[in-house]
C-alpha positions as CSV (number, residue, x, y, z in Angstrom):
1,X,329.7,61.8,219.1
2,X,332.4,61.5,216.4
3,X,330.8,59.6,213.6
4,X,329.6,59.6,210.0
5,X,326.2,61.1,209.9
6,X,323.4,61.8,207.5
7,X,323.1,62.9,204.7
8,X,326.2,60.7,204.3
9,X,324.9,57.3,203.1
10,X,326.6,54.8,205.3
11,X,325.4,52.2,207.8
12,X,327.2,53.8,210.7
13,X,325.7,57.2,209.8
14,X,322.2,55.6,210.1
15,X,323.2,53.7,213.2
16,X,324.5,56.9,214.9
17,X,321.4,58.9,214.0
18,X,319.1,56.2,215.4
19,X,321.2,55.9,218.6
20,X,321.2,59.7,219.2
21,X,317.5,59.9,218.6
22,X,316.9,57.1,221.2
23,X,319.2,58.8,223.7
24,X,317.6,62.2,223.2
25,X,314.1,60.8,223.5
26,X,314.9,59.3,226.9
27,X,317.6,61.5,228.5
28,X,317.3,64.9,227.0
29,X,316.8,66.3,230.5
30,X,320.0,64.6,231.7
31,X,322.5,65.4,228.9
32,X,322.8,66.9,225.5
33,X,324.4,65.2,222.4
34,X,326.2,67.0,219.7
35,X,327.7,65.5,216.5
36,X,331.2,65.8,215.1
37,X,330.4,64.5,211.6
38,X,333.0,62.7,209.4
39,X,332.8,64.0,205.9
40,X,333.2,61.7,203.0
41,X,336.6,62.5,201.4
42,X,336.2,64.6,198.3
43,X,332.8,65.9,199.1
44,X,331.4,69.1,200.5
45,X,328.4,68.0,202.6
46,X,325.7,70.3,203.8
47,X,324.4,69.2,207.2
48,X,321.0,70.5,208.1
49,X,320.6,68.7,211.5
50,X,321.2,71.3,214.2
51,X,322.9,68.6,216.3
52,X,325.9,68.7,214.0
53,X,328.2,71.0,215.8
54,X,331.4,70.2,213.9
55,X,332.3,68.3,210.7
56,X,335.7,67.6,209.1
57,X,337.5,65.3,206.6
58,X,339.0,62.5,208.8
59,X,341.3,61.6,205.9
60,X,343.0,65.0,206.1
61,X,345.7,65.0,208.8
62,X,345.6,68.8,209.3
63,X,341.8,68.8,209.6
64,X,342.1,66.1,212.3
65,X,344.5,68.2,214.3
66,X,342.3,71.3,214.0
67,X,339.3,69.4,215.2
68,X,341.1,68.1,218.2
69,X,341.8,71.8,219.2
70,X,338.1,72.7,218.7
71,X,337.0,69.9,220.9
72,X,339.6,70.5,223.6
73,X,338.7,74.2,223.8
74,X,334.9,73.6,224.1
75,X,334.1,73.5,227.9
76,X,330.6,72.2,227.3
77,X,332.0,68.8,226.1
78,X,332.2,66.4,229.0
79,X,332.5,63.1,227.1
80,X,333.4,61.9,223.6
81,X,331.9,58.9,221.9
82,X,333.6,57.7,218.8
83,X,332.0,55.3,216.3
84,X,334.9,53.3,214.9
85,X,335.3,51.7,211.5
86,X,338.7,51.3,209.9
87,X,337.6,52.9,206.7
88,X,336.2,56.1,208.3
89,X,339.6,57.6,209.3
90,X,342.7,58.2,207.2
91,X,346.2,56.7,207.8
92,X,347.2,53.1,207.8
93,X,344.3,51.1,209.3
94,X,342.7,54.4,210.2
95,X,345.6,55.5,212.3
96,X,344.6,59.2,212.2
97,X,342.1,58.4,214.9
98,X,344.9,57.3,217.1
99,X,346.7,60.6,216.5
100,X,343.5,62.4,217.5
101,X,343.0,60.4,220.7
102,X,346.5,61.0,221.8
103,X,345.8,64.7,221.9
104,X,342.2,64.8,223.1
105,X,341.8,66.0,226.6
106,X,338.3,64.6,227.2
107,X,337.4,61.1,228.1
108,X,336.6,58.9,225.1
109,X,334.1,56.0,224.8
110,X,334.9,53.9,221.7
111,X,332.5,51.7,219.8
112,X,334.0,49.0,217.5
113,X,331.7,48.2,214.6
114,X,334.2,45.8,213.1
115,X,336.5,43.4,215.1
116,X,338.7,41.4,212.8
117,X,340.1,38.1,214.0
118,X,343.7,37.0,213.4
119,X,345.1,40.5,213.2
120,X,348.5,41.3,211.9
121,X,351.0,43.0,214.2
122,X,350.2,46.6,213.1
123,X,346.4,46.2,213.4
124,X,346.7,44.5,216.7
125,X,348.9,47.3,218.1
126,X,346.7,50.0,216.7
127,X,343.6,48.5,218.3
128,X,345.4,48.0,221.6
129,X,346.5,51.6,221.6
130,X,343.0,52.9,220.9
131,X,341.6,50.8,223.8
132,X,344.3,52.0,226.1
133,X,343.3,55.7,225.4
134,X,339.6,55.0,225.8
135,X,337.8,54.9,229.1
136,X,335.5,52.2,227.8
137,X,335.1,50.2,224.6
138,X,331.8,48.8,223.4
139,X,331.2,46.0,220.9
140,X,327.9,44.6,219.7
141,X,328.4,40.9,220.2
142,X,330.0,38.7,222.8
143,X,332.1,37.1,220.0
144,X,333.7,40.5,219.3
145,X,334.5,40.9,222.9
146,X,336.0,37.5,223.0
147,X,338.2,38.3,220.0
148,X,339.4,41.5,221.6
149,X,340.3,39.7,224.8
150,X,341.9,36.6,223.3
151,X,343.6,37.9,220.1
152,X,344.2,41.6,220.9
153,X,344.9,41.2,224.7
154,X,342.3,43.8,225.8
155,X,341.3,43.6,229.5
156,X,337.7,42.3,229.9
157,X,337.0,45.1,232.4
158,X,337.5,47.6,229.6
159,X,334.8,46.1,227.4
160,X,331.0,46.4,227.4
161,X,328.7,44.5,225.1
162,X,325.9,46.7,223.8
163,X,323.8,45.1,220.9
164,X,323.1,46.9,217.7
165,X,319.8,48.7,218.2
166,X,316.5,48.0,216.3
167,X,313.3,49.8,216.1
168,X,310.6,48.9,218.7
169,X,308.2,47.2,216.2
170,X,304.5,47.4,216.4
171,X,303.3,44.0,215.3
172,X,301.2,44.2,212.1
173,X,299.2,41.6,210.2
174,X,301.4,40.3,207.4
175,X,298.3,39.4,205.2
176,X,297.1,43.0,205.4
177,X,300.6,44.3,204.5
178,X,300.8,41.9,201.5
179,X,297.5,43.3,200.2
180,X,298.9,46.8,200.6
181,X,302.0,46.1,198.5
182,X,300.2,43.9,195.9
183,X,301.8,40.7,197.2
184,X,298.6,39.0,198.2
185,X,298.8,35.2,197.9
186,X,302.6,35.3,197.5
187,X,305.3,33.7,199.6
188,X,307.8,36.5,200.1
189,X,311.6,36.3,200.5
190,X,313.5,39.5,201.0
191,X,316.8,41.1,201.6
192,X,317.6,44.8,202.0
193,X,320.5,47.3,202.3
194,X,322.8,49.3,200.1
195,X,323.7,46.9,197.3
196,X,327.3,45.9,196.8
197,X,329.1,42.8,195.5
198,X,330.0,41.8,199.1
199,X,326.3,41.2,199.9
200,X,326.3,38.4,197.3
201,X,322.7,39.0,196.2
202,X,323.3,36.8,193.2
203,X,323.4,33.8,195.6
204,X,319.8,34.4,196.5
205,X,318.7,34.8,192.9
206,X,320.5,31.6,191.9
207,X,318.9,29.8,194.8
208,X,315.4,30.9,193.7
209,X,315.5,28.8,190.5
210,X,314.9,25.4,192.2
211,X,312.6,26.9,194.8
212,X,310.0,28.3,192.3
213,X,309.7,24.8,190.7
214,X,308.0,23.6,193.9
215,X,306.6,27.0,195.1
216,X,305.8,29.1,192.0
217,X,304.2,31.8,194.0
218,X,307.5,32.9,195.6
219,X,308.5,36.5,195.2
220,X,312.0,37.7,196.1
221,X,312.2,41.4,197.1
222,X,315.6,43.0,196.7
223,X,315.2,46.2,198.7
224,X,317.4,49.2,198.5
225,X,319.7,51.3,196.2
226,X,323.2,50.5,195.2
227,X,325.8,51.7,197.6
228,X,327.0,55.2,196.7
229,X,330.6,54.1,196.9
230,X,330.0,51.3,194.4
231,X,328.2,53.8,192.1
232,X,331.1,56.2,192.2
233,X,333.7,53.6,191.2
234,X,331.7,51.3,188.8
235,X,328.3,52.8,188.3
236,X,325.3,50.4,188.3
237,X,327.3,47.5,186.9
238,X,326.5,45.2,189.9
239,X,322.7,45.9,189.8
240,X,322.7,45.4,186.0
241,X,324.5,42.1,186.5
242,X,321.8,41.0,189.0
243,X,319.0,42.0,186.6
244,X,320.6,40.1,183.7
245,X,320.9,37.0,185.9
246,X,317.2,37.2,186.8
247,X,316.3,37.3,183.0
248,X,318.7,34.4,182.2
249,X,317.1,32.2,184.9
250,X,313.6,33.1,183.8
251,X,312.7,34.6,187.2
252,X,311.3,38.0,186.1
253,X,307.9,37.2,187.7
254,X,309.6,36.1,190.9
255,X,312.1,38.8,191.6
256,X,311.2,42.4,192.3
257,X,313.8,45.2,192.7
258,X,312.7,48.1,194.9
259,X,315.5,50.4,193.7
260,X,315.1,53.3,196.1
261,X,316.0,54.5,199.6
262,X,313.3,53.2,201.9
263,X,312.0,55.3,204.7
264,X,312.0,53.4,208.0
265,X,308.2,52.8,208.2
266,X,308.1,51.4,204.7
267,X,311.1,49.2,205.2
268,X,309.7,47.8,208.4
269,X,306.4,47.0,206.6
270,X,308.3,45.1,203.9
271,X,310.1,43.1,206.5
272,X,306.9,42.3,208.5
273,X,305.3,40.9,205.4
274,X,308.4,38.8,204.6
275,X,308.0,35.0,205.1
276,X,311.8,34.3,205.0
277,X,314.7,36.7,205.0
278,X,317.9,35.9,203.0
279,X,321.1,37.2,204.5
280,X,323.8,36.3,202.0
281,X,326.9,38.4,203.1
282,X,330.1,37.0,201.6
283,X,332.3,38.5,204.3
284,X,333.2,35.8,206.9
285,X,334.6,38.5,209.2
286,X,331.6,40.8,209.2
287,X,331.3,41.3,213.0
288,X,327.7,42.8,213.0
289,X,325.0,43.6,210.5
290,X,322.2,46.1,211.0
291,X,320.1,44.5,208.2
292,X,320.3,41.1,209.9
293,X,319.3,42.6,213.2
294,X,316.3,44.5,211.7
295,X,315.1,41.4,210.0
296,X,315.0,39.4,213.2
297,X,313.4,42.2,215.1
298,X,310.5,42.3,212.6
299,X,309.9,38.6,213.2
300,X,311.5,37.3,210.0
301,X,312.8,33.7,210.0
302,X,316.4,34.3,208.7
303,X,318.6,32.1,206.6
304,X,322.1,33.4,207.0
305,X,325.6,32.8,205.9
306,X,327.9,32.1,209.0
307,X,329.1,35.5,209.9
308,X,330.0,35.9,213.6
309,X,326.9,38.0,214.3
310,X,324.6,35.3,212.9
311,X,326.5,32.5,214.7
312,X,325.8,34.3,218.0
313,X,322.2,35.4,217.4
314,X,320.7,32.8,215.1
315,X,319.4,29.6,216.6
316,X,317.2,26.7,215.4
317,X,314.2,28.6,216.9
318,X,314.7,31.7,214.8
319,X,316.2,30.6,211.5
320,X,318.8,28.4,209.7
321,X,322.6,29.1,209.7
322,X,324.3,28.0,206.5
323,X,327.6,26.2,206.5
324,X,329.2,28.0,203.6
325,X,329.3,31.3,201.7
326,X,328.2,31.9,198.1
327,X,326.4,28.5,198.1
328,X,323.0,28.8,196.4
329,X,322.3,25.1,196.7
330,X,322.5,25.2,200.5
331,X,320.4,28.4,200.5
332,X,317.7,26.7,198.3
333,X,317.6,23.6,200.5
334,X,317.2,25.7,203.7
335,X,314.4,27.8,202.1
336,X,312.6,24.7,200.9
337,X,312.9,23.2,204.4
338,X,311.0,26.2,205.9
339,X,308.4,26.5,203.1
340,X,307.5,22.8,203.6
341,X,307.0,23.4,207.3
342,X,304.8,26.5,207.6
343,X,304.0,25.9,211.3
344,X,307.7,25.8,212.1
345,X,308.2,29.0,210.1
346,X,305.5,30.7,212.1
347,X,307.0,29.7,215.4
348,X,310.4,31.0,214.2
349,X,308.7,34.4,213.4
350,X,307.3,34.6,216.9
351,X,310.6,33.6,218.6
352,X,312.6,36.1,216.6
353,X,310.2,38.9,217.4
354,X,310.4,38.2,221.1
355,X,314.2,37.6,221.2
356,X,315.1,40.9,219.7
357,X,313.1,43.1,222.0
358,X,316.1,43.4,224.3
359,X,318.0,45.1,221.5
360,X,315.4,47.8,220.7
361,X,316.8,51.3,220.5
362,X,315.1,52.2,223.8
363,X,317.0,49.4,225.6
364,X,320.2,50.0,223.8
365,X,320.0,53.7,224.8
366,X,319.8,52.5,228.5
367,X,322.9,50.5,228.1
368,X,324.8,53.4,226.5
369,X,323.7,55.7,229.3
370,X,325.0,53.2,231.8
371,X,328.4,53.2,230.0
372,X,328.5,57.0,230.2
373,X,327.5,57.0,233.9
374,X,330.5,54.8,234.6
375,X,332.8,57.6,233.6
376,X,330.7,60.6,234.7
377,X,327.8,60.3,237.2
378,X,326.3,63.5,235.7
379,X,324.9,61.4,232.9
380,X,322.7,59.5,235.4
381,X,320.0,62.2,235.6
382,X,316.3,61.7,235.5
383,X,314.9,60.2,232.3
384,X,312.3,62.1,230.2
385,X,308.7,61.3,230.6
386,X,307.5,59.4,227.5
387,X,305.0,61.2,225.4
388,X,301.5,60.3,226.6
389,X,299.9,58.1,224.0
390,X,296.3,56.7,224.3
391,X,296.6,54.8,221.0
392,X,296.8,51.4,222.5
393,X,293.9,52.1,224.9
394,X,291.7,52.9,221.9
395,X,293.0,49.8,220.0
396,X,292.1,47.5,222.9
397,X,288.6,49.0,223.3
398,X,285.6,47.8,221.3
399,X,282.2,49.5,221.3
400,X,281.4,47.7,224.5
401,X,284.5,48.0,226.7
402,X,288.2,47.2,226.9
403,X,289.3,43.7,226.1
404,X,291.2,41.9,228.8
405,X,294.2,40.5,226.8
406,X,296.3,41.3,223.7
407,X,298.6,39.2,221.6
408,X,301.6,41.6,221.3
409,X,299.9,44.9,220.5
410,X,296.7,43.4,218.9
411,X,293.5,42.9,220.9
412,X,292.6,39.3,221.7
413,X,288.8,39.2,221.7
414,X,288.7,35.5,222.4
415,X,289.3,36.0,226.1
416,X,286.6,38.7,226.4
417,X,286.3,41.4,229.0
418,X,286.5,41.9,232.8
419,X,284.8,44.3,235.2
420,X,288.3,44.8,236.7
421,X,289.8,46.2,233.6
422,X,286.9,48.4,232.7
423,X,286.8,49.9,236.2
424,X,290.5,50.7,236.0
425,X,289.9,52.2,232.5
426,X,287.2,54.4,233.9
427,X,289.5,55.7,236.6
428,X,292.2,56.3,234.0
429,X,290.0,58.2,231.7
430,X,288.7,60.4,234.5
431,X,292.3,61.3,235.3
432,X,293.2,61.8,231.6
433,X,290.2,64.1,231.1
434,X,291.4,66.4,233.9
435,X,294.9,66.5,232.4
436,X,294.0,66.9,228.7
437,X,290.5,68.2,228.8
438,X,289.8,66.3,225.6
439,X,286.2,65.8,224.8
440,X,286.7,62.3,223.5
441,X,287.3,61.1,227.1
442,X,283.5,61.5,227.7
443,X,282.9,58.8,225.1
444,X,285.5,56.5,226.8
445,X,284.0,57.2,230.3
446,X,280.5,56.4,229.0
447,X,281.7,53.1,227.4
448,X,283.5,51.8,230.5
449,X,280.7,52.9,232.8
450,X,278.0,51.2,230.7
451,X,280.1,48.0,230.7
452,X,280.2,48.2,234.5
453,X,276.4,48.6,234.6
454,X,276.1,45.6,232.4
455,X,278.0,43.6,235.0
456,X,275.8,44.8,237.9
457,X,273.2,42.2,239.0
458,X,269.7,42.7,240.4
459,X,271.0,42.5,244.0
460,X,273.5,45.3,243.4
461,X,276.6,43.1,243.2
462,X,278.8,42.7,240.1
463,X,280.0,39.8,238.0
464,X,283.6,40.1,236.7
465,X,284.1,37.9,233.6
466,X,282.3,38.5,230.3
467,X,283.0,36.8,227.0
468,X,283.2,38.6,223.6
469,X,279.5,38.2,223.1
470,X,278.8,40.0,226.5
471,X,277.7,36.7,228.2
472,X,278.9,36.0,231.7
473,X,281.3,33.1,231.9
474,X,281.5,30.3,234.4
475,X,284.6,31.9,235.9
476,X,282.2,34.1,238.0
477,X,281.2,31.0,239.9
478,X,284.7,29.8,240.5
479,X,286.5,32.8,242.1
480,X,285.8,35.3,244.9
481,X,284.5,38.5,243.4
482,X,285.0,40.8,246.4
483,X,288.0,42.6,245.0
484,X,286.3,43.1,241.6
485,X,283.1,44.5,243.3
486,X,285.0,46.9,245.5
487,X,287.2,48.0,242.6
488,X,284.0,49.0,240.9
489,X,283.1,51.1,244.0
490,X,286.4,52.8,243.8
491,X,285.9,53.6,240.1
492,X,282.4,55.0,240.8
493,X,283.7,57.2,243.6
494,X,286.4,58.6,241.3
495,X,284.0,59.4,238.6
496,X,281.7,61.3,241.0
497,X,284.6,63.2,242.5
498,X,285.8,64.2,239.0
499,X,282.3,65.6,238.3
500,X,283.2,68.5,240.6
501,X,286.5,69.1,238.8
502,X,285.4,68.9,235.2
503,X,281.6,68.3,235.1
504,X,280.7,64.8,233.9
505,X,277.7,64.5,231.6
506,X,274.6,64.4,233.8
507,X,273.4,61.0,232.5
508,X,276.8,59.4,233.4
509,X,276.8,61.0,236.9
510,X,273.2,59.8,237.5
511,X,274.1,56.3,236.3
512,X,277.1,56.2,238.6
513,X,275.1,57.4,241.6
514,X,272.4,54.8,241.0
515,X,275.0,52.0,240.6
516,X,276.7,53.1,243.8
517,X,273.4,53.2,245.7
518,X,272.6,49.6,244.7
519,X,276.0,48.2,245.8
520,X,276.2,50.2,249.0
521,X,274.5,47.6,251.2
522,X,277.2,45.1,250.3
523,X,280.2,47.4,251.0
524,X,280.5,46.8,254.8
525,X,280.3,43.0,254.4
526,X,283.6,42.5,252.5
527,X,286.4,40.7,254.3
528,X,289.2,40.6,251.8
529,X,291.7,43.2,252.9
530,X,292.2,44.5,249.4
531,X,288.5,44.6,248.8
532,X,288.1,46.6,252.0
533,X,290.9,48.9,250.8
534,X,289.3,49.5,247.4
535,X,286.0,50.2,249.1
536,X,287.6,52.8,251.4
537,X,289.2,54.4,248.4
538,X,285.9,54.7,246.7
539,X,284.2,56.1,249.8
540,X,287.0,58.6,250.3
541,X,286.5,59.9,246.7
542,X,282.7,59.9,247.2
543,X,283.1,62.0,250.3
544,X,285.2,64.5,248.4
545,X,282.5,64.7,245.8
546,X,279.3,65.0,247.8
547,X,279.7,63.7,251.4
548,X,278.7,60.4,252.8
549,X,275.3,59.1,253.9
550,X,274.9,57.3,257.2
551,X,275.3,53.8,255.7
552,X,278.5,55.0,254.0
553,X,279.8,56.3,257.4
554,X,279.0,53.0,259.0
555,X,280.9,51.2,256.2
556,X,283.9,53.4,256.8
557,X,284.0,52.5,260.5
558,X,283.5,48.8,259.9
559,X,286.1,48.6,257.1
560,X,288.8,50.6,258.9
561,X,288.2,48.7,262.1
562,X,288.5,45.4,260.2
563,X,291.9,46.5,258.6
564,X,293.2,47.7,261.9
565,X,292.2,44.4,263.5
566,X,294.0,42.5,260.7
567,X,297.1,44.6,261.3
568,X,297.0,44.1,265.1
569,X,296.6,40.3,264.7
570,X,299.5,39.8,262.2
571,X,302.1,42.4,263.1
572,X,305.1,41.5,265.2
573,X,308.8,41.8,265.5
574,X,310.1,42.4,261.9
575,X,306.7,42.1,260.4
576,X,304.4,45.2,260.2
577,X,301.7,44.1,257.9
578,X,298.0,43.1,257.7
579,X,298.5,39.5,256.6
580,X,301.2,36.9,257.1
581,X,302.4,37.5,253.5
582,X,302.8,40.1,250.9
583,X,301.1,39.4,247.5
584,X,299.9,41.9,244.9
585,X,298.7,45.5,245.0
586,X,300.1,45.7,248.5
587,X,300.3,49.5,248.7
588,X,296.5,50.0,248.7
589,X,296.3,48.7,252.3
590,X,298.4,51.5,253.9
591,X,296.8,53.9,251.5
592,X,293.3,52.9,252.7
593,X,294.4,53.4,256.3
594,X,295.5,56.9,255.3
595,X,292.1,57.6,253.9
596,X,290.5,56.2,257.0
597,X,292.5,58.7,259.0
598,X,291.5,61.5,256.8
599,X,287.8,60.6,257.1
600,X,287.7,59.8,260.8
601,X,290.6,61.7,262.4
602,X,291.6,58.5,264.3
603,X,295.3,58.9,264.9
604,X,295.8,55.1,265.2
605,X,294.9,54.7,261.6
606,X,297.5,57.3,260.6
607,X,300.2,55.4,262.6
608,X,299.2,52.1,261.0
609,X,299.3,53.7,257.6
610,X,302.8,55.1,258.1
611,X,304.2,52.0,259.8
612,X,302.9,49.6,257.2
613,X,304.0,51.8,254.3
614,X,307.5,52.1,255.6
615,X,307.6,48.3,256.0
616,X,306.5,47.9,252.4
617,X,309.1,50.4,251.2
618,X,311.8,48.5,253.1
619,X,310.8,45.3,251.4
620,X,310.6,46.8,247.9
621,X,312.9,49.7,247.4
622,X,316.7,49.9,247.1
623,X,318.8,53.0,246.3
624,X,318.9,52.0,242.7
625,X,315.4,50.6,241.9
626,X,312.1,49.2,243.0
627,X,311.9,45.4,243.3
628,X,308.4,44.2,243.3
629,X,307.0,41.2,245.2
630,X,307.2,38.5,242.5
631,X,303.9,36.8,241.4
632,X,305.7,33.5,241.2
633,X,306.7,33.5,244.9
634,X,304.8,35.7,247.3
635,X,306.7,36.9,250.4
636,X,305.8,34.8,253.4
637,X,306.3,36.0,256.9
638,X,309.7,34.9,258.2
639,X,310.9,33.9,254.8
640,X,313.0,35.6,252.1
641,X,311.5,36.7,248.8
642,X,312.3,34.5,245.8
643,X,311.1,34.1,242.3
644,X,310.4,36.4,239.4
645,X,307.4,38.0,237.8
646,X,306.8,41.8,238.2
647,X,303.7,43.5,236.9
648,X,302.6,47.0,236.0
649,X,299.7,47.0,238.4
650,X,302.0,46.8,241.4
651,X,304.1,49.7,240.2
652,X,301.2,51.9,239.4
653,X,299.4,51.3,242.7
654,X,302.6,51.9,244.6
655,X,303.2,55.2,242.8
656,X,299.7,56.4,243.6
657,X,300.1,55.5,247.3
658,X,303.5,57.2,247.5
659,X,302.1,60.4,246.0
660,X,299.2,60.3,248.5
661,X,301.8,60.1,251.3
662,X,303.8,62.8,249.6
663,X,300.8,65.1,249.9
664,X,300.3,64.2,253.5
665,X,303.9,64.4,254.5
666,X,305.7,66.6,251.9
667,X,309.5,66.7,251.6
668,X,309.9,63.4,253.4
669,X,311.1,61.4,250.3
670,X,307.8,59.8,249.1
671,X,307.8,61.8,245.9
672,X,311.4,60.7,245.1
673,X,310.4,57.1,245.7
674,X,307.4,57.5,243.3
675,X,309.9,58.7,240.6
676,X,312.1,55.7,241.4
677,X,309.1,53.4,241.0
678,X,308.1,55.0,237.7
679,X,311.6,54.4,236.3
680,X,310.7,50.7,236.4
681,X,308.7,51.3,233.2
682,X,311.5,53.0,231.4
683,X,314.3,50.5,232.0
684,X,315.2,50.7,235.7
685,X,314.4,47.0,236.4
686,X,316.6,44.0,236.8
687,X,316.5,43.4,233.0
688,X,317.4,47.0,232.2
689,X,314.7,47.0,229.6
690,X,311.7,49.2,228.7
691,X,308.4,47.8,229.9
692,X,306.4,50.6,228.3
693,X,306.4,50.4,224.5
694,X,306.7,54.0,223.1
695,X,305.9,52.8,219.6
696,X,302.5,51.4,220.4
697,X,301.5,53.3,223.5
698,X,301.0,50.0,225.3
699,X,302.7,48.4,228.2
700,X,304.1,45.0,228.3
701,X,302.5,42.5,230.6
702,X,305.4,41.9,233.0
703,X,309.1,41.5,233.7
704,X,310.1,37.8,234.0
705,X,313.5,36.4,235.0
706,X,315.1,36.6,231.6
707,X,312.7,38.5,229.4
708,X,309.9,41.0,229.1
709,X,306.4,39.5,228.4
710,X,305.7,41.3,225.1
711,X,301.9,41.1,225.2
712,X,300.3,44.4,226.0
713,X,297.0,43.7,227.8
714,X,294.5,46.0,229.4
715,X,295.7,45.8,233.0
716,X,299.3,46.6,232.3
717,X,298.5,49.3,229.7
718,X,295.9,51.1,231.8
719,X,298.1,50.9,234.9
720,X,301.1,52.4,233.0
721,X,299.0,55.3,231.6
722,X,297.6,56.0,235.0
723,X,301.1,56.0,236.5
724,X,302.4,58.2,233.7
725,X,299.6,60.8,234.4
726,X,300.3,60.7,238.1
727,X,304.0,61.4,237.7
728,X,303.3,64.3,235.3
729,X,300.9,65.8,237.8
730,X,303.4,65.4,240.6
731,X,306.2,67.1,238.5
732,X,303.8,70.0,237.8
733,X,302.9,70.3,241.5
734,X,306.6,70.2,242.5
735,X,307.2,73.3,240.4
736,X,304.5,75.3,242.2
737,X,305.0,77.1,245.6
738,X,303.8,74.9,248.4
739,X,300.9,76.1,250.5
740,X,301.9,77.3,253.9
741,X,300.5,74.3,255.7
742,X,302.8,72.0,253.8
743,X,306.0,73.8,255.0
744,X,306.8,71.3,257.8
745,X,309.4,68.6,258.3
746,X,307.4,66.5,260.9
747,X,303.8,65.4,260.7
748,X,301.4,67.0,263.1
749,X,299.8,65.0,265.7
750,X,296.3,65.7,264.2
751,X,295.9,66.7,260.6
752,X,292.8,66.0,258.5
753,X,292.3,68.1,255.4
754,X,288.8,66.7,255.0
755,X,286.2,67.7,257.6
756,X,285.3,65.0,260.1
757,X,282.3,63.4,258.4
758,X,280.6,62.6,261.7
759,X,280.4,66.2,262.8
760,X,278.5,67.4,259.7
761,X,275.0,66.7,258.5
762,X,275.0,65.1,255.0
763,X,273.7,68.2,253.3
764,X,276.5,70.3,254.7
765,X,279.3,68.1,253.5
766,X,281.2,69.7,250.7
767,X,284.2,68.3,248.7
768,X,287.6,69.8,249.0
769,X,290.2,69.5,246.3
770,X,293.4,68.6,248.2
771,X,295.5,69.6,245.3
């Protein structure tokens, strides 16, 4: 990447560092990024970042020529990405870059940070030549792409729109942040960035005078140092002028200068406590602004001058677009309009926060990777596994259990708890304990298990819905609870199996055994195919832990026979399934038949498992990605699948099933499909956006037609974390030599790693760790 780079103080330097960090965090296994840094003329910078491989003065023609030779002679360089701004390169309109590109022997992707309308003939010809020499050109707004097409004559096929990136923001309470920064009780306006006359900060100060007459508690934060280029040429004259204006207008109690370079975390907190953001740029041709983008991403309602970026991104739902530049009267009127309508201002904040998620650095990195792949397929390798973070799981969990819902990344206690979520959380913590061996997992396991015990009734069955005071709600009388009950059986079986891998505290093991014993009489009675599947999963884990009693064996027979009967009744030409439709959590049905085969050695169950799993794969998987059955339009037999709405639970369950089939039938592609399914979480979905949030450790609640649902509830987060652990375990297993029995290309006619439970007395049944 040829770009300005820190420690140079420059917006493009910061942008490039953020972009490279995002690409490295996601694709370090696929490709490596090095920097060719553009020195500021007249300086001798000292770069400490090991990614800076080269640096040179781009205003020195000889230095440019030498750098071209260095790059051409380095065989490791496959692709060059240039961050373009006219002032970064020497020559007329930065024409030294054109001289470099004429001699470079590697493909070049070019990003235009500024696209000026109405170009003169020289500028137009220079830009056209740059685009001709580049394999792709990216811009940050559709307006910029339109200008390049219409006014510069650039072919639309050459252009890609990739928005300016923003941090993935963890939502924080503005009131708490105001207390932290001694702004409690204040209405806060802010603006940030390297100060220069072109930012027209004085417009905001002048607008403040009429505002404080009606709202005297307003504080205007001017965040950031003076631009180093301005300091070199005129010192702090501009800042001193602003400070003098504040005194003249009697606003010293209402304006606060934060005259320092703000680290990202501090900057984001200032923006999140901001009630209204002022963007007062005086440049009508400013194509894009990182400060504008960051403010919106933090949920700031923005009042902006009409630069092209604001015209494209700002709407009535996220802020107010001014008509003119340098007009404090218009700015004051707009600010007063918002302050008089606090509910509207709050709605704008929420809309801005949601709208800007698509432009988070994680998603912008995906779009850049896609551009690189167009030129060189080598850049399409497997993405990194995100760091495993349990922060959001802890955040969602109270002393009693895990809350059902969240508002963004904050728990929503008003909707209480469910048995479903706590059972899933128990399964997750068992898996996490085996992976990490952290002692705190015992506390989590105990919490979720005790919640499940709270839900168990005197007859052994469970209720599902519990409010925030631990009282059972009327929902329990309104819905069928079979699935929830058998999901509890599954979780109890998992805990007891894990006792033999990493011993579970004796009191928790005993509690789980007692709960399972009480619900056992109800297991064989379930009719829902998913409930039957959950039950078979639980009994399979129980068998691996300690063997099955006669009632358990009878339940296995009844449940497996029931599922096999459903399959026989509903399958037909072009439809190999247990029901006349596909809904949610579909993969657990073929997985349950696989378990039934392992327990009973009935080959018919194995055939049904493989046939139905292949049918499901055909309906859900393409070469590029997994496409889930949408929850807004289940797939009916004989119809096509329409609608949108994909959720984490379906991806996670599918991954688990695929990896179970991978162990049964290694080297037949199930593991690769599991990897494909996991990529849904990290951008390989129809929106090309992250569903997992690496900042919070939570998972968004779903992928809709045009947006990601930004709430991070228990179901989505627990299911993501479980999937993440499964894929890590799979990758570790893939690096180990396979056992001899796994070296086969076709499944055997009879293969059961677990002993046939009917042939063994209960006391003789011992678990076997298939891994």
